[in-house]
N, C-alpha and C positions, 0 to 999 in steps of 0.2 A: 323151471327154477326162477325164483323171485330175487332180483338184485336191486340195490339202491343206486339210482343214477346220479351222476354229476356231470356238469357241462365242461368239456374241453374247449377252451376259447380259440379254436382253430377252424377255419373253413376249408373244406376240401375242394370247393369249386363245383359241387354238384353231387358226387357220390356220397352216400351216407355210410359212416364208419363208426363201429363200436369197439371198445377195448375191454378185455377181461383178463383176469389172472390165469396163468397157464394151468394151475390145478383145477380151477373152475372149468376151463376148456376141456381138460381131460375127463372130468366128471360127466360132461355133456357129450363126450366123444366128438369134439369140434377141433378143427385145425386152422392154422393161419390161412386167411383168404377164403374160408368158408362163408356161406351166407347164414344169417340168423334172423328169425322172426322176433321182433320186439313188440310187446303189447303193453300199453299203458291206458287204463280205462277202456274206452271204445276205439281208441286209435291204435293202428297196427302198421308197422313199416318193416321193410327188409333192409338189413345193413350188411356191409362187408366186415368181416371180423379181423381185428388185430389182437395179438396176444402178447402179454408182458409178464414180468415177474417181480423185479425189485421194487419195493416201496409201494406196491399196489395191493390194497385189501381184497381178499377173496369174495367179500360180500357185496362188492360194488361193481358197477359197469360205467365206464367212461364213454360219453357220447360226444362226438364232434358236433360242431354248431348246427349243421343241417339236420342231423338226426334228432338232436335235443329239441329243436324248434318244431320239427314235424310231429313229434310225439306230444306236444303241448304239455310238457312236464310242469307240475306244480309242486310246491313244498310238501314233503311227506309222501310223495308218490313212490311206488315201486314199479319195476319193469319186469315183465315176464319174458324169459328168454328160452327159445327152443329152436332146433335146427330148421332151416328152410330148404325147400326143394330147389334144384338148380333150374335156371331159366330155360324155357322151351327153345329159345333161339340158339342154344349151344350146339344142338344137332345140325342145323343148317350151316352154322359157322364151320363146324368140323367137315361137313360135306364140301363146302367151298374150298377148304384147304386141300381136299382130294380132287379138286377140279370139276366138281359137279355144278351144272347149271341150276341156279336157284329159281324157285317159283315165286310169283308176286306175294303170295301169303307168307312165304318164308322170309322174304326180305322185309315185309311189313312187321313181322314178329321181331326181327333183329332190331329194326329202327325203334319199335315200341319199347323194347327192353333198354335200348340206349337212352331214350328220352326219360324213361322211368327210373334211371339210375340202377338198373338191375344187372348191368354188365360191368365188370372191372376193366381197368385200363388194359390189362393183359389180354382179356377176352376180346375187347374191341380191337386190339392190335392184331390178334389172330384173324379177325374178319378183314381188316385192311390188308394184311399180308396175303390172304387168300385171293382177294381181288387184284392185288399187285401181281401175284404169281400166275394167275389163270385168267385174269381179265373179266370184264362184264360185257356181254353182248348187248345189242341194241334193246332187246326186250327186257333184259335185266336192268339196264341203265334207266329205261323209262319207268320200270316198276319201282326201282330204288328212289327215283325222283318223286314219284307219287307218294311213296311211303314217308319220305322226309316231310312232304307238305301235309299229308293227312294226319301226321302225329305232331303237328304244331298248329299255331293259329294261322288264319288266312284272311287277307283283306279281299272283300268282294265288291266289284263295281259292275252291277248287272247290265248286260247288253251294251257296254261301253268299250270303245277302243282304248286300250291301255298300252302305252309304250314303255320300253325299258332298254337298257344297254349294259354291256359288260366288256371289260378288257381283261385278258388273262394275265397281263402284267409283265413286269421285268424292266420297264423303261423308266428311268428317273424323271421326275416332273410329270409330264403327260396327264395333267389334271383336267381332263376333258369333260368328265361327267358333270361337275357343277357349272360348266359352260353350256353344255347341250341342254340340260334340264330346263333352265329358264327360257331358252329360245323356243323349245318345243311346247312348253306349257303356255307361253305367251301366244302361241298359235291356236290354243284351245284344245290341246291334246293332254289327257291325263298321263302323268309320268311319276308314279310313286317309286322312288329308288332307294333300296337298301344297299349299303356298301360295307366293305370290310376295313378293319384297322391294319396297320403295318405289322408284319411278322418279321421279315428280314429286310424290308425296304425302309427308306427314310420317312415315308408317309403313305398311309392308305387314304382313300377318299374320305372316310369317316374322320380320320385324324385332321385332315386339312380343313374340312367343313367345321369341325368342332372348335377350331381356333377362332371362329367368328360367331357361332351359334350353337345351341344345344342339339345333340344328335342322339341322345338316349331318351326315347319317347315310347310309351306303351301303344299297343296296337289299336286300342279304342280311340286314343287321341290322334293317332296317325290317320285313321279313317276320316276323322273330322277335318284335319288339315288338308288332306287330299281333296275332299269335297268342297272346302272353302277356297283354296288358292290353286288347286289343280295338280299339286305334286309336292314332293318333299325329297330330302337327301339326308338320310339318317344311317346310324350304325346298325347293321343287321343283328349283331350280337346283343344289342340292347332291347330287342323285340323278340317275342316268342314266335318268330316266323322261321321255318326251317331250322328249328332248334337242334335237331340231331346232327345237322351238318357241322355245327360249331364243335361238337364233341369229337367228330371224326377228323376234322381239320387239326385239332389239338394233338390227336394220336399220330396223324400223318407227318406233322411238322418236324419232330426231332430227327428223323432219318430221311427227310425230304421224300417220303413215299408219296407219289402222286399218281395212283392208278388212273388210267385214262377214263374209264367208266365212272369212277368216283368224281373226277374233275368235272365231267359233263353233268353228272347228277347234282353236284354241289352248285354249279352255276345255274342250271335250269330250275332247280328247286326254288332258288331265291326269286327267279322270275315268276314261276308258277304260283308262289305264295302271295304275290301281290296282284294276281289275276292278269299278268301281262300276256297280251296276245300278239303284239308286234315288237320284235326284239332284234337289235343288232348286236353282234359279237365282234369285238376287235381282237385280232390275233397279230401282235407285233412279231416280226421275223428278224432275227439278227444273231450274231455270234454269241452275245451275252444275255439273251433273253430265253424264255422257256422254249420257244420254237426256234430251232437253229436253222432250218431250211424250209423252202417253199413246199417241198413234197410232203413233209409231215404236217405242215399247216393246211394243205389241201385235204389230207386225210381227216384231220380234226374238223375242218369246215364241213365236209360231207356228213360227218356224224352229228354235228350240231343241228344241221338242217333236218336230218332224218329224225332225230330225237324230238326236235321241235314239232314236227308234223305229227308224231305219235301223241304229243301232249296238246295238240290243237293250237299251236303257236306258229305264226309266220316268222321265220328267222332269216335274216340276211347276215352273212359273215364277211367281214372286211379284213383282208390280209394287208397289214400296214408295215411301214418302215420302222424297225426297232433298233437301228444302228447307233442312235445317239439320244441323249436326253431331249425332251420336248418342253419348250418354255425356258424361262431363265431360272426360276426358283426350284430348289430341291430341299424339301422340308415343309412341314404343314402350313404355317402361315405364309412363308415365302411363295408357295405354290398358289395360295389363295389370292395373294397380291397380283399375280399374273392373271388369274381368272377375272378378278374385279377390274383390272385395267383393260382387259379385252371387252368386257361388258360395258365399260364406261367410254369405249371408243378412244382410249388414250393412244396418241400417236406412238408412244414408246412401248406399247404392249407387244409381247412376243408374237411375231407373225406366224410361226409354225404352229403354235397352240391355237391361234385364231383360225387358221386354215383347217386344222383337223376338227375343231369344234363345228365350224360351218359345214364341213363335209358330212360329218355324222348326223348333224341336225337335219340337213337337206335330205338324206336317205330316209330318216324317220318320217319327215313331213310327206314325202312321196309315198312311202309304203303304207302309211295310215290313210292316204287319200286326201289329206289336207291340202296338198299341192299336186298339180298335174305333173306327169312325168316330164322331167327336164326343167321344171320350174321350182324345184325345192331349194336350190342354191339361192335363187333370186329372193325367195321368201325369207330364208334364214338370214341373208345379208340385210334385208330390209328391217326385220325384227331387231337385229343387232344395232343397225345404224340409227333407227328411230328412237332408241332408248327403251322400247317396250320390253326387251329381254332383261335389261338392267332393273326396270321397275318390278318385273315379275320376280327376279332374284331377291329383291329386297322384301317383297311380300312373303316369300317362302322363309327367308331368314327371320323375319318378325314373327311369323306363325310358329316357328320352331323355338324361338326364344333368343333374341339377339344378345350378343355379348359386346362389351367395350373392346374395340380393336386393340390388340397388344402393341407395345412399343417394340421397335426393331432391337435386335441383340446389342448388348453393350460393346462387344468386340467385333470388328469387321476388318479382316486381314486378307489382303490379296495373295494369291498363289500365282507366280509369274512364269512366263516361258523362259526356258534356259537357253534357247537358240532361236534364230530367225528362220522362218519357213512357212509351210502351209500345214494346217491341221488335217491330218490324214485319217486318224482314228481317235474316237473317244470311248474309253472303256467304261461301260455302264456300271458294272459291278464295283469298280474302283471308286467312281464318283459317288455311288450309293453308300459305300463303306466310309468314305471321308465325311459325308454328310452326317452319318450316324455317329462317327467319332466326335463331331462338333456338338452333338447333343440331340439331334433329331431321332425319333419323333417325340420323345418324352418332353423335351423343351420345345414348344411349338414354334418359337421364332428362330431356332437354330437350324443349321444346314449350310447351304451355299447358294450363291447366285452366279450363274454362268454368263460369261461375256463373249466367249469364242465357240463357234460351232465348226463342224467338218467343212472344209473348203475355205475357211477364213485364213487370210495371211496374217502372220504375227511377227513382231520384232522381239528380239531378246529383251526381256524385262517387261513386256506387255502382260497385263493381268489376264489370266485364263478364266479365273473365277475368284470370287471373294468368299472366304469363310465367315459365317455368322455364328457367334457363340456368346453365352452369357457368363462363361466361366473360363478363367485364364488357363486352368489345367486342360480343359477341353480344347482350347485354341492350340495349346502346345501339342496334345496328342494328334490332332488332325493335321497340324502344320508339319510335325516331324514325319508323319506318314506321307503327306503330299510332296514333301521335298524329295523323298526317295522314289515316289511313284505318283506323279500328278494325275495319271489317268489319261494323259494326252500323248499321242504319237505325232511328232512334228517333223516334217522332212522338206 
């Protein structure tokens, strides 16, 4: 059947969607959610079908932006519409729901269909649900990792040592990555790092770095940056590296479904896609982070190392303290201020952030063979103290596209202690929530700056932290919440 197309000025974010009248759908024996082949000239695409009735002509087909652009529609064109076969990956997805162990070629087909936009959100949700209910063993996890990488672009650095790191998250602040990268790169080690944006936190590494330079760069340009300055720190979602993973994260997020095998594959695919062969993984442990206890952290640690070996990576896993925020700033630019102060050897820089950065850099320097065993810390400290790391940081920022540093927020309001005592507990989730109420991460200078940490003595009226916001309403939201629940237990 030939229909006249028109563009619906809405983007779906990837999946191609077409809309036809219900009578037209009945004529073609099509139903809501079916797939249809659309052909215009020599171009052919598969779309998910939506059906409507009122005010919609039977002779026309509405195409959402991605579908319209993919078909290269020109004035006067018509579109041929006919039913499409269901994707081959639906059978293995159904098998996973039944608890069947999937073969590498089946996982590759699923990932291929995800990247190609051939699976609906519902179908991808069934895949995630199957993995959540029945798990992925080590072989499946390694196969899923390879499938994610093989169905996206990959950076290649032949016969070179390539370092990378990842933190599974949950700790406010903790902006260690942009501190470690310039130290390691200044030592002569390649470190091409892709990072994520915030989903429920006040800032992801990509959000923080984006406050001072560009983080959305294509793979070809990234290869050149890495070869020129030795590394980068960019947003993974802005590059077609491990693209399928971004689709699956979007599906997992609404119900916080985080199947262990998918978590491992997600992280390792990002490392594998930049040809990393020496990787450290940071697993913070604490009451209000993803890993609640050391036993679970040890289990995850063992799996990371095993999967790494299957992928040809040397992996070291560090189990760290996730009991409280690290650094002073919580929010994109406020966290980068901490990073830059450490790199500039500012005496007021946060000591806990500096210590963790040196610790992680020293491990990478030793595992890559750049420093002898037991000498990594000395080398990391020297690279920091000499200013070489700060110089390298600026080279990376310039290569990615430096921005003018933003001004600090218009409103800066302290939240004070209601009694005298010692800080016993800081609730990470509460601190993160208050920073988001203040405007982070959307407003890069909003968030909060912490003044007191666990073990500090405070007097009634002392500032625990200072809210930063550019909007009076935001100040009021955050302050109203903080007065009821500051996030601090003082005894």
